[in-house]
VOGU-3710 file (C-alpha; in Angstrom, 3 decimals, decimal comma):
1> mlekigtlka> -30,167/-5,496/35,064  -29,606/-8,472/32,763  -33,371/-8,681/32,207  -33,193/-5,350/30,358  -31,144/-6,923/27,538  -33,872/-7,991/25,115  -31,757/-10,338/22,997  -30,459/-12,136/26,097  -33,907/-12,396/27,664  -35,264/-13,925/24,437
11> qskivsqeih> -32,557/-16,632/24,404  -32,350/-17,762/28,006  -34,058/-17,807/31,345  -32,346/-15,195/33,485  -32,070/-16,229/37,118  -30,438/-14,143/39,852  -26,990/-15,522/40,640  -24,408/-14,950/43,350  -21,726/-12,431/42,390  -18,251/-13,972/42,650
21> sidldpscsy> -16,243/-10,915/41,679  -16,438/-7,241/40,724  -13,573/-5,076/39,524  -13,044/-1,763/37,713  -11,379/-1,810/34,286  -7,885/-0,251/34,643  -8,033/1,065/31,071  -11,610/2,412/31,187  -12,711/3,826/34,532  -16,461/3,660/33,914
31> qlafhlddgw> -16,521/-0,094/33,237  -17,218/-2,342/36,229  -16,810/-6,042/35,426  -18,787/-8,689/37,259  -18,560/-12,469/37,343  -21,522/-14,590/38,448  -21,920/-18,005/40,037  -23,160/-19,579/36,781  -19,999/-18,585/34,867  -21,513/-15,521/33,206
41> sgvldvynsr> -19,402/-12,353/33,086  -20,251/-8,850/32,029  -19,666/-5,143/32,342  -21,784/-2,529/34,030  -21,397/0,936/32,524  -21,400/2,951/35,759  -22,234/6,217/33,954  -25,450/4,826/32,466  -26,229/2,155/35,093  -26,752/-0,493/32,438
51> vshvhcpppa> -25,063/-3,710/31,383  -23,032/-2,985/28,246  -21,197/-6,313/27,735  -22,037/-9,897/28,589  -20,469/-13,333/28,124  -22,750/-16,305/28,754  -20,909/-19,599/28,294  -23,081/-22,698/28,001  -23,775/-24,544/31,236  -21,362/-27,319/32,206
61> wlsdsnnsad> -23,967/-30,032/31,660  -24,013/-29,193/27,917  -20,292/-29,824/27,496  -18,345/-33,027/27,981  -17,442/-31,915/31,484  -18,467/-34,702/33,870  -17,504/-32,829/36,999  -20,493/-30,811/38,169  -18,491/-29,955/41,305  -16,422/-27,605/39,109
71> qlhlrkpswl> -19,307/-25,168/39,198  -19,184/-25,001/42,991  -15,777/-23,311/43,081  -15,545/-19,564/43,411  -13,718/-17,934/40,516  -11,720/-14,695/40,646  -11,180/-13,077/37,234  -8,761/-10,260/36,445  -8,502/-7,379/33,973  -5,481/-7,136/31,719
81> stnsiyavgs> -3,994/-3,657/32,131  -4,730/-2,579/28,542  -7,422/-3,002/25,873  -10,235/-3,939/28,290  -9,581/-7,691/28,196  -11,062/-9,700/31,084  -9,462/-13,058/31,984  -11,755/-15,540/33,733  -11,442/-19,224/34,547  -13,949/-21,432/32,773
91> ssdhgihlld> -16,685/-22,984/34,888  -16,920/-26,068/32,652  -13,536/-26,614/30,957  -9,863/-26,510/31,920  -8,729/-23,073/30,787  -9,429/-19,368/30,779  -11,649/-17,146/28,696  -10,080/-13,912/27,428  -13,096/-11,669/26,953  -13,040/-8,570/24,756
101> ffpgssspsh> -14,890/-5,999/26,864  -13,575/-3,008/24,889  -15,968/-0,034/25,212  -18,344/0,375/22,311  -20,441/-1,860/20,104  -17,437/-3,098/18,055  -16,647/-5,496/20,926  -18,025/-8,997/20,273  -19,250/-9,083/23,891  -21,199/-5,822/23,609
111> vdynediesl> -24,958/-6,211/23,977  -25,483/-4,180/20,769  -22,806/-6,001/18,733  -23,837/-6,790/15,165  -21,448/-9,225/13,485  -22,711/-8,415/9,976  -22,129/-4,682/10,377  -18,733/-5,121/12,038  -17,462/-7,449/9,302  -18,214/-4,766/6,696
121> sertklkken> -16,724/-1,929/8,710  -13,420/-0,434/7,548  -12,480/0,653/11,060  -12,095/-2,902/12,336  -8,755/-3,865/10,831  -8,186/-6,724/13,284  -10,775/-9,391/13,916  -12,058/-8,891/17,426  -13,133/-12,002/19,266  -13,242/-13,650/22,636
131> rfvplsegvt> -10,666/-16,402/23,019  -10,420/-19,551/25,080  -6,967/-20,660/26,257  -6,970/-24,357/27,185  -4,900/-25,272/30,248  -4,018/-28,491/32,043  -6,249/-27,781/35,069  -9,431/-25,977/36,066  -8,815/-22,332/36,991  -10,257/-20,647/40,081
141> acvthplnnt> -8,345/-17,358/40,120  -6,448/-15,117/37,715  -4,120/-12,201/38,282  -2,326/-10,183/35,610  1,016/-8,427/35,697  0,388/-4,667/35,347  3,219/-4,042/32,862  3,372/-7,054/30,540  -0,099/-8,628/30,996  1,284/-12,055/31,913
151> ivagtknssl> -1,536/-14,035/33,512  -0,961/-16,250/36,530  -3,833/-18,689/37,016  -4,474/-20,440/40,313  -6,055/-23,873/39,973  -8,304/-26,230/41,901  -5,279/-28,518/42,388  -3,179/-25,816/44,105  -1,034/-25,149/41,028  0,013/-21,835/39,540
161> lvvsqkqqct> -0,012/-21,727/35,731  1,648/-18,887/33,804  0,119/-17,683/30,524  2,146/-15,195/28,496  2,799/-14,147/24,929  6,072/-15,077/23,288  8,317/-12,100/22,669  9,849/-12,083/19,195  12,287/-9,709/17,554  10,974/-8,262/14,318
171> sdsmleq> 14,217/-6,923/12,825  17,947/-7,593/12,836  18,646/-4,235/14,474  16,790/-5,380/17,581  19,106/-8,394/17,834  22,205/-6,195/17,829  21,035/-4,125/20,802
//
């Protein structure tokens, strides 16, 4: 199915890879995320049977990562419960990718995303982008809390790392409660 994405096919050689994980998006029932052996992630739109989103990080040998064994570990990503964000451990760096797989072409991971058009659009008030969260160890598995989206990342060194947003009060009335 990845071969059908013309812009992707023009940029890289697409080779069949082992699927490490598949999971339905809890906030959009027709999106099925997949994560492949080479570190690529994407979304299959189950209504149209086509890949709608894709994230293709560079191979580990292009980065400063000296540990090619990192690629041999299975990785288990996880959906955040809202906004179609997919958390996946990096195959080449210590950290996790937070991928914007929001339905529609305004997502930076969408196969039809056009950065020039989206930057001019009035409907995109917030800048949408994929983010990388650096961590102290390589991540093999992620799970997210269903209510507050705290991410717990399991590592290659048998550690559990917690990634969460800071909660801040925005007014004095909240402090009095």
